C-alpha positions, 0 to 999 in steps of 0.5 A, a space after each residue: 468512519 471517524 478521522 483519527 489524529 493521534 501521535 504517530 498516525 493521522 487518518 482523514 476521510 474525504 468522500 470515497 478516499 481514506 488517507 493515512 499519514 505516518 506522522 513522526 517526521 523527526 524520527 523518519 516516520 519509524 513505527 513503534 509497537 503502539 503505531 502497529 496496533 493503531 494501524 491495524 485498527 485503522 485498516 480494520 475501519 477502512 475495510 468495514 466502511 463500504 463507502 471507502 473505495 481507495 486508501 492512500 498511505 504516506 508519510 509526513 514531511 519531505 525527507 522520508 516516507 518511513 524507515 520501518 520499525 523503531 530500532 530503539 524498540 527493536 533493541 528492547 524487544 517491544 517491536 519484532 519482525 513478527 509483529 511487523 509482519 501482522 501489519 504488512 499482511 493486513 495492509 496487503 489484504 486490504 479490501 480497497 485498492 491502496 496507493 503508497 505516496 512515497 514522499 521521500 526516501 524509504 528504508 527497512 520495513 517502510 519499503 515492505 509497507 510500500 510493496 504491500 500497496 497496489 500502487 507506489 508513486 515515488 519522487 525523483 531523487 528518492 532512495 531505498 535500502 533495507 539494512 537487515 543484513 547490516 543489522 543482523 536481522 533475518 527478515 520475517 518469512 512474510 516479507 521474504 515471500 513478498 519480495 521474491 513474489 513481487 520483485 523476483 528472486 534476483 531483485 530480492 537478493 539485491 535488496 535484502 541480501 546485498 543491502 543495495 541502495 537503489 535510487 528512484 530511477 532503478 526502483 521504477 525500472 525493477 518494478 518497485 515503483 509504479 510511478 515516478 514523478 518530479 517532486 513539484 508534481 508529486 501531490 498532483 499525481 497522487 491526487 490524480 491517481 486516487 481520483 481516477 481510482 475512485 471513479 472506477 467500478 468498486 465491485 469490479 476493482 475490489 473483486 479483481 484485487 482479491 482474485 489477483 492476490 490469491 493468484 499471487 499467493 498460490 491460493 486461488 479459490 476458483 469457486 469464490 473467484 467465479 462467484 465474484 465474477 458472476 456478482 459483477 456480471 449481474 451488477 447494476 454497475 456493469 449496466 451503468 458502465 455499458 450505458 455510459 460508454 454508449 452515451 459517451 458520459 462518465 459512469 456513476 458507480 454505486 457498488 451494487 
């Protein structure tokens, strides 16, 4: 997989890690229509590369992770909630575990991008709000569903219907963030979290992620889930994990 450095988005591959950076800090890393298309291509590329075990999504600068879709393009019709939905749905379905490193405040659709990831690491002092109701935007179905299922109807109502602004501590309490760290420790925590994920058995991690997503969506395919479990049970990785535990050493998983 090649690295990508183009206006709006950067992709860097480092071993088993793929890092995607939203790179419009002067516009609070808002996404334009072309960025959505580029992101979809990047996610397809990550999914097609079996050597990638973890993906990180972050923003450039230290002010804002992402402010969602470009309001300028929303006003001209170049961008829409439905188009943004194609990106969030694709990100949520990514094969590998995803870490959203929220390097600053997050607004609008940027909050849903974060919610699509498996882990969300925020910095103390950050803020989050979704101004859809203040702008006259009815959030798309995919986003509404995701908020209700992942945060519950009460928290979803506070964020989407009430337009409340929540700080980092509250975001951690309600389950939007999985980790909250001082800014000075942010990079270290992100690196440690991703390094830990890289060392885990990829067949088991990716298999459990797929099954968990089906359970959340109410679309569990019991036959497929059983096949995933059987594949892991018969894998060399399982034997390696057991042997490593017995020998008191770190396992070396190959994904086979």
